[in-house]
LUMKOL-740648 format. One line per field, with one value per residue: residue in one letter; chain; x, y, z of N, C-alpha, C in turn. Coordinates in steps of 0.2 Angstrom, whole numbers. Example, Ala and Ser with C-alpha at 12.3 -4.5 7.8 and 13.67 -1.06 7.14 Angstrom:
BEGIN
marba [A:S]
nulo [A:A]
n.x [66:64]
n.y [-28:-11]
n.z [39:35]
ca.x [62:68]
ca.y [-22:-5]
ca.z [39:36]
c.x [66:64]
c.y [-16:0]
c.z [39:39]
***
This chain:
BEGIN
marba [M:K:K:R:I:I:A:V:V:A:F:L:A:L:I:V:A:I:F:G:L:P:P:F:S:G:G:P:S:G:K:Y:L:S:D:A:E:I:S:N:F:Q:N:G:V:H:R:Q:S:N:G:T:Y:E:V:S:A:F:T:P:M:P:G:V:D:A:K:M:V:R:W:W:F:A:D:Y:M:Q:T:T:E:H:Y:Q:R:W:Y:P:G:A:H:V:W:M:D:W:E:N:K:V:P:G:E:Y:V:G:A:S:H:L:V:H:E:Y:I:G:D:E:L:M:K:L:R:I:Q:F:V:P:H:E:E:I:L:G:D:I:K:L:K:T:D:D:V:A:V:C:A:R:V:G:L:L:E:K:P:V:N:V:A:K:M:C:H:I:I:R:N:N:D:A:G:A:V:M:L:S:R:F:W:M:G:Q:V:Q:K:R:D:R:N:Q:T:V:G:S:I:E:G:I:I:G:N:T:Y:L:A:R:K:V:A:I:R:Q:Q:N:A:I:D:L:K:D:H:A:L:Q:E:M:G:I:L:A:G:F:L:P:E:L:Y:E:N:E:I:S:E]
nulo [A:A:A:A:A:A:A:A:A:A:A:A:A:A:A:A:A:A:A:A:A:A:A:A:A:A:A:A:A:A:A:A:A:A:A:A:A:A:A:A:A:A:A:A:A:A:A:A:A:A:A:A:A:A:A:A:A:A:A:A:A:A:A:A:A:A:A:A:A:A:A:A:A:A:A:A:A:A:A:A:A:A:A:A:A:A:A:A:A:A:A:A:A:A:A:A:A:A:A:A:A:A:A:A:A:A:A:A:A:A:A:A:A:A:A:A:A:A:A:A:A:A:A:A:A:A:A:A:A:A:A:A:A:A:A:A:A:A:A:A:A:A:A:A:A:A:A:A:A:A:A:A:A:A:A:A:A:A:A:A:A:A:A:A:A:A:A:A:A:A:A:A:A:A:A:A:A:A:A:A:A:A:A:A:A:A:A:A:A:A:A:A:A:A:A:A:A:A:A:A:A:A:A:A:A:A:A:A:A:A:A:A:A:A:A:A:A:A:A:A:A:A:A:A:A:A:A:A:A:A:A:A:A:A:A:A:A:A:A:A:A:A:A]
n.x [703:695:688:701:705:693:696:707:704:694:703:711:703:700:711:713:701:704:716:717:720:734:740:743:748:747:750:753:764:779:782:775:780:791:801:798:784:777:772:760:751:735:719:708:700:704:701:711:720:720:710:710:706:713:717:717:724:726:733:735:745:747:758:763:777:784:789:780:769:774:777:763:758:768:771:761:747:736:724:706:700:709:710:697:696:703:694:681:665:666:677:677:683:697:712:730:740:754:762:776:784:787:788:780:779:778:769:749:736:721:704:688:679:669:668:661:645:648:651:667:676:694:711:725:740:756:769:787:791:797:791:779:780:790:808:810:817:815:816:826:820:807:793:786:771:765:755:748:732:719:704:697:690:692:705:711:719:715:718:732:741:749:755:763:773:778:789:787:788:777:772:769:765:754:754:743:740:730:728:715:708:720:721:726:728:731:742:744:757:761:758:751:750:734:718:709:716:720:709:702:711:708:704:690:685:688:682:668:668:672:666:664:660:664:677:678:672:682:692:686:685:699:703:696:699:713:714:708:717:727:724:726:737:749:748:745:757:767:762:763:777:783:781]
n.y [637:643:632:626:635:635:622:622:630:623:613:619:623:611:608:615:613:600:600:615:633:643:629:614:620:625:616:608:617:624:636:647:645:654:668:679:676:671:680:684:673:668:663:653:648:643:642:634:636:625:618:611:613:624:626:635:636:645:644:650:645:646:645:633:622:617:604:598:595:586:575:572:567:556:550:550:549:536:529:528:537:545:552:555:566:576:582:583:576:577:570:552:539:529:523:515:511:503:508:515:516:532:537:546:548:538:530:526:535:530:535:540:554:569:580:596:592:579:563:556:544:540:538:545:546:547:556:561:580:584:577:583:597:600:607:613:625:622:629:625:620:619:608:597:590:580:574:561:560:549:538:529:517:513:512:525:541:557:570:581:586:598:602:614:617:631:639:653:669:667:656:644:644:635:633:627:619:613:603:600:588:581:567:551:534:519:507:498:506:513:525:522:523:525:525:532:541:548:554:559:570:580:596:599:586:589:602:597:590:594:605:622:623:611:615:625:619:610:620:625:615:611:623:622:611:610:621:617:607:615:619:611:604:609:606:594:587:592:584:570:569:571:561]
n.z [436:447:453:457:467:477:480:487:497:503:507:516:526:532:537:548:555:559:566:572:574:574:565:576:587:604:614:630:640:649:651:658:670:670:676:670:667:678:688:682:682:684:690:680:664:647:630:620:603:597:602:614:632:643:660:674:691:706:721:737:750:765:778:775:768:754:754:762:754:745:753:757:746:744:755:765:761:760:761:759:768:771:758:758:768:763:753:759:754:740:737:735:734:735:728:727:712:709:718:727:743:749:737:722:708:695:700:700:704:708:709:714:711:713:701:699:697:692:694:693:687:689:683:688:683:689:683:679:678:668:657:654:655:648:645:657:669:688:702:717:728:724:724:711:704:693:680:669:665:665:661:672:669:655:644:642:641:645:649:654:669:680:695:704:717:726:737:748:757:765:766:756:738:727:709:699:682:670:657:646:635:630:623:623:620:631:637:650:658:647:635:618:601:592:584:592:598:587:581:593:596:588:583:581:588:601:603:603:614:625:636:641:654:659:661:670:680:684:687:698:708:710:715:728:732:736:743:755:758:761:773:783:781:788:801:803:796:806:816:813:809:820:828]
ca.x [706:690:689:707:705:689:700:713:701:692:708:714:698:699:717:710:695:709:722:717:723:738:739:748:748:743:750:757:770:781:783:772:784:798:802:793:777:774:768:754:748:729:714:704:700:706:700:717:719:720:703:710:706:719:714:724:722:732:731:739:747:751:761:764:782:783:791:774:764:778:775:757:757:773:770:755:739:735:718:700:698:713:707:690:698:706:689:674:659:668:682:673:685:704:718:735:743:762:765:782:783:791:788:773:782:778:762:743:732:714:699:681:677:665:670:656:640:648:655:672:681:699:717:729:747:761:776:791:788:798:786:773:782:798:814:810:822:813:819:828:814:801:789:781:767:763:752:744:724:714:698:699:686:694:712:711:720:711:721:738:741:755:754:770:772:783:789:788:788:770:773:770:759:752:752:740:738:726:726:710:708:726:719:730:726:737:742:747:758:763:754:751:746:727:713:706:721:720:702:701:716:706:700:683:682:689:677:662:669:675:662:667:658:669:684:677:672:690:696:684:687:706:704:693:703:721:713:707:724:732:721:726:743:755:747:745:763:770:761:765:785:785:779]
ca.y [639:643:625:625:639:631:615:624:633:617:608:622:623:605:607:620:609:594:604:621:639:640:622:610:624:625:610:609:620:626:643:650:647:658:674:684:674:669:685:685:668:668:659:654:643:647:637:634:636:617:615:610:619:626:627:637:638:649:643:652:639:650:640:625:620:613:597:596:593:580:570:570:562:552:545:550:548:530:527:532:541:551:556:560:573:581:586:579:577:578:563:547:533:530:516:516:506:503:514:513:520:537:540:546:548:530:527:529:536:528:540:542:560:573:587:598:587:573:558:555:539:543:536:549:542:552:556:566:584:586:574:588:604:600:608:620:625:623:631:620:618:617:602:596:584:581:567:559:560:545:536:522:511:513:512:530:546:563:577:581:591:599:606:617:621:635:643:660:671:667:647:642:644:630:634:621:619:607:603:594:586:578:560:545:526:518:499:499:513:516:527:519:527:523:529:536:548:552:557:563:576:584:602:596:582:593:606:594:584:598:612:627:622:606:617:628:615:607:624:627:610:611:628:619:605:612:626:613:604:619:621:605:601:610:603:586:585:592:579:564:569:572:555]
ca.z [441:452:456:461:474:480:482:491:503:507:511:522:531:534:541:553:558:563:569:575:570:568:566:578:591:610:617:636:641:656:651:663:677:670:680:668:666:684:691:678:683:687:690:673:659:641:624:615:597:595:605:622:638:648:666:679:698:710:728:743:755:772:784:771:765:748:755:765:749:743:759:756:740:743:760:770:758:759:762:757:774:770:753:760:772:757:750:760:750:733:735:737:736:731:730:723:708:707:724:731:748:748:729:718:701:693:703:698:709:706:712:712:714:710:698:698:698:689:697:689:690:686:684:689:683:690:679:679:676:661:651:653:655:644:647:662:676:693:708:721:733:721:722:705:706:686:678:664:669:662:663:677:668:649:644:638:645:642:650:658:673:683:701:705:723:727:744:748:764:769:767:748:733:721:703:695:677:667:648:643:629:628:622:622:622:635:638:656:659:641:629:613:595:592:580:597:599:581:581:599:597:582:585:581:592:607:604:605:619:632:637:644:661:662:663:676:687:686:691:706:711:711:721:734:736:737:749:760:760:764:780:788:781:792:809:802:795:813:822:809:809:828:832]
c.x [702:690:695:708:699:693:704:710:697:698:711:709:697:706:715:705:699:713:722:720:727:739:745:751:745:744:754:764:771:783:781:774:790:796:797:785:773:769:761:749:741:724:710:705:699:706:707:715:718:713:704:708:711:716:719:721:728:730:737:740:750:752:763:772:781:784:785:770:768:776:769:756:761:772:765:748:739:729:712:698:703:712:701:691:700:701:683:668:660:672:678:678:693:708:724:738:750:765:771:782:789:792:781:774:782:771:756:739:725:709:694:681:673:668:664:649:641:653:661:675:688:706:722:737:753:768:780:790:791:794:781:775:789:803:814:813:818:817:821:823:808:798:784:777:763:760:748:736:720:708:700:697:688:701:714:713:717:713:728:738:748:753:761:769:779:785:789:788:783:769:774:764:758:750:750:739:736:727:721:710:715:724:724:727:732:737:748:750:760:758:756:747:741:723:710:710:721:714:702:705:713:704:692:680:682:683:670:662:668:670:666:667:662:675:683:675:677:693:692:686:694:707:703:697:711:719:712:714:728:732:723:733:748:754:748:753:768:769:764:772:786:785:784]
c.y [640:636:623:630:637:625:617:626:628:614:613:623:616:603:610:616:602:598:610:626:643:633:619:615:622:619:612:612:622:633:648:650:650:664:680:683:673:674:687:679:671:663:659:650:648:641:638:635:629:614:613:616:619:629:628:639:640:646:645:647:642:644:634:627:616:606:594:592:588:575:567:565:556:547:545:548:541:525:531:538:546:556:560:566:578:585:583:582:577:571:558:542:533:523:519:510:508:508:510:518:526:541:541:545:539:528:530:529:535:530:539:549:565:580:590:594:581:569:555:549:539:539:541:546:547:550:563:573:587:583:578:594:604:603:615:620:626:625:625:617:617:610:603:590:584:574:568:558:556:542:530:515:510:515:519:537:552:570:576:586:592:603:608:620:624:640:650:662:670:659:645:644:639:633:628:623:613:608:598:594:583:570:556:538:524:510:500:506:516:519:522:523:521:527:534:542:552:557:562:570:580:590:601:592:584:599:604:590:589:604:616:626:617:610:621:625:612:613:626:621:609:617:626:614:606:618:622:608:608:622:617:603:603:606:595:584:585:586:572:564:569:565:550]
c.z [447:457:460:467:478:484:487:498:507:510:518:528:535:538:548:558:562:567:573:570:576:571:571:585:598:615:625:637:647:656:655:669:676:674:677:667:673:689:688:679:688:686:683:669:652:635:620:608:594:599:612:626:641:654:671:684:701:717:733:748:761:776:781:768:759:750:759:759:746:747:759:751:741:748:765:766:757:759:759:762:772:764:754:763:768:755:752:755:742:732:738:738:732:732:726:718:707:712:726:736:749:742:728:712:700:696:701:703:706:711:709:716:710:707:695:701:695:693:692:692:686:689:683:688:683:686:680:675:670:655:651:651:651:648:652:668:681:698:713:725:730:722:715:705:698:685:672:668:663:665:667:673:660:649:640:643:640:644:654:662:676:689:703:712:725:734:743:755:768:770:759:744:729:715:698:688:674:661:648:637:625:627:619:625:626:636:643:657:654:637:622:607:594:588:586:598:593:581:587:600:592:587:584:588:600:608:606:612:627:632:641:652:664:665:668:682:688:691:698:710:714:717:728:737:740:743:755:763:764:772:784:787:786:799:808:800:801:817:820:810:815:831:831]
***
């Protein structure tokens, strides 16, 4: 009887180590965009029960209309010079893959950027917001910029993210959320099952791979870059559209 109890406890401990407590919890969700939750949205980082880090960044964008942010991603940003203006010193280089004029969903933004002190080389593959947030109803004039975030030099995705831009009386606000530790191997634009995904999505692997400082650096980076964008976007949009 004692051996059986020990075996059960050991098995449960293994399940918790692999999947977290409670098991299978803590994935991306759009619940934070509901009317009941959105007023509580705050900047911060949170280690979830499955080992991932949830990163939240709230950026006021006075004078900005949500459609301007869509235009920035879909139409305007085409060169490294544009990208560097977005966050001088931190944004180093960019290119596009599978980019269609006037759209960003389906395209991948290839970037070199400093997040904290580390130079990250990333492939940010923009996807429909439903893939990340599920069946969440957005407002008619909301703009969603959602993506799988992967390593540029290896075919592995490591995070998911969504920026939701919502108009208000002062202009707009951006609600950014990242889920660090969403590991998927990719084949071109498709995710595929792999041993990397199985191991990388365990609680223990996430606990070891993602430090709290990584999450804080990402939060601070998002607040800085989106704050800078909000500062010059209204004038840029007006000048470019009026030409």
